[in-house]
Wavefront OBJ file of the C-alpha trace (Angstrom):
o trace
v -17.064 -14.947 -73.274
v -16.060 -11.324 -73.681
v -18.376 -8.741 -72.279
v -18.888 -5.171 -71.146
v -20.550 -4.532 -67.785
v -22.160 -1.069 -67.902
v -22.740 -1.111 -64.122
v -19.001 -1.213 -63.387
v -17.583 -0.008 -66.708
v -15.421 -3.152 -66.967
v -14.862 -4.963 -70.260
v -13.446 -8.495 -70.167
v -11.285 -9.246 -73.190
v -10.608 -12.964 -73.632
v -7.395 -14.468 -74.958
v -9.259 -15.540 -78.078
v -10.385 -11.960 -78.793
v -6.945 -10.520 -78.146
v -5.280 -12.971 -80.506
v -8.056 -12.622 -83.091
v -8.106 -8.824 -83.004
v -4.455 -8.056 -82.472
v -2.515 -11.307 -82.992
v -0.667 -10.612 -79.747
v -0.397 -11.667 -76.121
v -2.208 -9.953 -73.293
v 0.877 -8.495 -71.644
v 1.689 -6.381 -74.701
v -1.949 -5.379 -75.189
v -2.212 -4.469 -71.479
v 0.906 -2.280 -71.651
v -0.426 -0.523 -74.756
v -3.813 0.132 -73.156
v -2.177 1.444 -69.965
v 0.069 3.788 -71.991
v -3.073 5.165 -73.651
v -4.543 5.961 -70.229
v -7.006 3.094 -69.886
v -7.294 1.366 -66.519
v -6.002 -2.190 -66.856
v -7.284 -4.134 -63.852
v -5.807 -7.579 -64.465
v -3.865 -9.485 -67.112
v -2.914 -13.162 -67.286
v -2.469 -15.789 -69.982
v -6.246 -16.294 -70.004
v -7.862 -12.964 -69.140
v -7.541 -9.226 -69.540
v -9.864 -6.932 -67.570
v -9.993 -3.277 -68.603
v -12.231 -0.560 -67.176
v -13.252 0.845 -70.574
v -15.793 0.379 -73.333
v -14.946 -1.809 -76.347
v -14.831 1.356 -78.506
v -12.291 3.003 -76.169
v -10.137 -0.149 -76.212
v -10.208 -0.306 -80.015
v -9.284 3.383 -80.304
v -6.453 3.038 -77.770
v -4.979 0.080 -79.651
v -5.469 1.270 -83.228
v -5.535 5.056 -82.936
v -8.804 5.302 -84.872
v -12.510 4.816 -84.199
v -13.809 1.277 -84.382
v -15.013 0.174 -87.836
v -18.255 -1.300 -86.446
v -20.192 -1.885 -83.283
v -18.800 -4.981 -81.550
v -21.574 -7.497 -82.050
v -19.811 -10.160 -79.951
v -19.739 -8.060 -76.790
v -22.161 -8.951 -74.042
v -23.566 -5.783 -72.513
v -24.735 -6.781 -69.069
v -23.683 -6.728 -65.453
v -20.874 -9.273 -65.183
v -20.512 -11.668 -62.297
v -17.903 -14.386 -61.964
v -17.541 -17.869 -60.521
v -15.369 -18.678 -57.528
v -13.060 -20.563 -59.912
v -12.538 -17.443 -62.055
v -12.052 -15.122 -59.087
v -9.681 -17.594 -57.422
v -7.648 -17.597 -60.637
v -7.158 -13.839 -60.797
v -6.195 -13.169 -57.149
v -2.601 -13.245 -55.982
v -1.674 -15.757 -54.858
v -4.171 -17.823 -56.873
v -6.473 -20.126 -54.944
v -8.909 -22.910 -55.664
v -12.639 -22.328 -55.861
v -12.976 -24.363 -52.669
v -10.550 -22.074 -50.793
v -12.314 -19.005 -52.217
v -15.694 -20.330 -51.063
v -14.289 -20.906 -47.575
v -13.263 -17.235 -47.434
v -16.764 -16.243 -48.551
v -18.181 -18.484 -45.822
v -15.907 -16.938 -43.174
v -17.000 -13.461 -44.333
v -20.670 -14.393 -43.863
v -21.538 -14.235 -47.566
v -22.059 -17.931 -48.220
v -22.737 -21.089 -46.201
v -23.195 -24.849 -46.643
v -26.659 -26.248 -46.079
v -27.311 -29.741 -44.681
v -27.073 -31.208 -48.211
v -23.624 -29.670 -48.776
v -24.860 -27.031 -51.239
v -23.435 -23.507 -51.069
v -26.176 -20.963 -50.348
v -26.061 -17.171 -50.260
v -26.646 -15.286 -47.033
v -28.636 -12.021 -47.139
v -25.298 -10.151 -47.213
v -24.057 -12.404 -50.020
v -27.145 -11.678 -52.127
v -25.993 -8.045 -52.439
v -22.806 -9.200 -54.239
v -23.877 -12.372 -56.025
v -26.599 -14.272 -57.829
v -27.362 -17.860 -58.704
v -26.822 -19.061 -62.271
v -27.508 -22.355 -63.989
v -24.621 -24.194 -65.636
v -24.139 -27.530 -67.366
v -23.519 -30.312 -64.862
v -21.416 -33.454 -65.152
v -24.270 -35.097 -67.036
v -24.807 -32.136 -69.373
v -25.264 -34.527 -72.306
v -28.400 -35.740 -70.503
v -29.584 -32.196 -69.790
v -28.246 -32.078 -66.209
v -27.735 -28.583 -64.858
v -26.321 -27.320 -61.590
v -26.856 -24.073 -59.734
v -23.707 -22.027 -59.250
v -23.008 -18.701 -57.566
v -21.568 -15.809 -59.578
v -19.957 -12.836 -57.785
v -19.294 -9.148 -58.471
v -15.614 -8.205 -58.696
v -16.236 -6.026 -55.632
v -16.302 -9.159 -53.475
v -12.498 -9.267 -53.835
v -12.297 -5.990 -51.924
v -14.795 -7.220 -49.314
v -12.540 -10.237 -48.730
v -9.392 -8.090 -48.737
v -7.838 -10.087 -51.586
v -5.124 -8.756 -53.866
v -5.490 -8.843 -57.650
v -2.597 -6.909 -59.069
v -2.512 -4.710 -62.113
v 0.221 -5.397 -64.652
v 3.160 -3.017 -64.814
v 2.583 -0.321 -67.409
l 1 2 3 4 5 6 7 8 9 10 11 12 13 14 15 16 17 18 19 20 21 22 23 24 25 26 27 28 29 30 31 32 33 34 35 36 37 38 39 40 41 42 43 44 45 46 47 48 49 50 51 52 53 54 55 56 57 58 59 60 61 62 63 64 65 66 67 68 69 70 71 72 73 74 75 76 77 78 79 80 81 82 83 84 85 86 87 88 89 90 91 92 93 94 95 96 97 98 99 100 101 102 103 104 105 106 107 108 109 110 111 112 113 114 115 116 117 118 119 120 121 122 123 124 125 126 127 128 129 130 131 132 133 134 135 136 137 138 139 140 141 142 143 144 145 146 147 148 149 150 151 152 153 154 155 156 157 158 159 160 161 162 163 164
């Protein structure tokens, strides 16, 4: 889901939005945004992270103000799963490997039942969220941990910006 996080100023543009809005791939969109002075944080086949509002992105890509307020944009603090964050770091890693780094950094730990739990330090960078479980058709939900992008810096991980 696309969304703007007012706390960090980051807007996540999904592949679906990029193709729908601009009928183009992220690499070209990222280069265009960077040339217009917007801070492109990450681009891949699946994601494009830009530190800008949706209106600024639209203006940078079209050269004119947006025709309407983006009703599809989620305006909330964004946090991400270990799977997502593992995907955007270089080199990419699995969610399991990412969680092990979080554990080693004292942000997360396994309880006796094998569930990942947040430490007090981890609670400053993450929150629990409910997601559909394997038996989602029967209403099963699981608790997952979603992290701020800042955790990548805490862990010392590299997530490169595309060349402008």
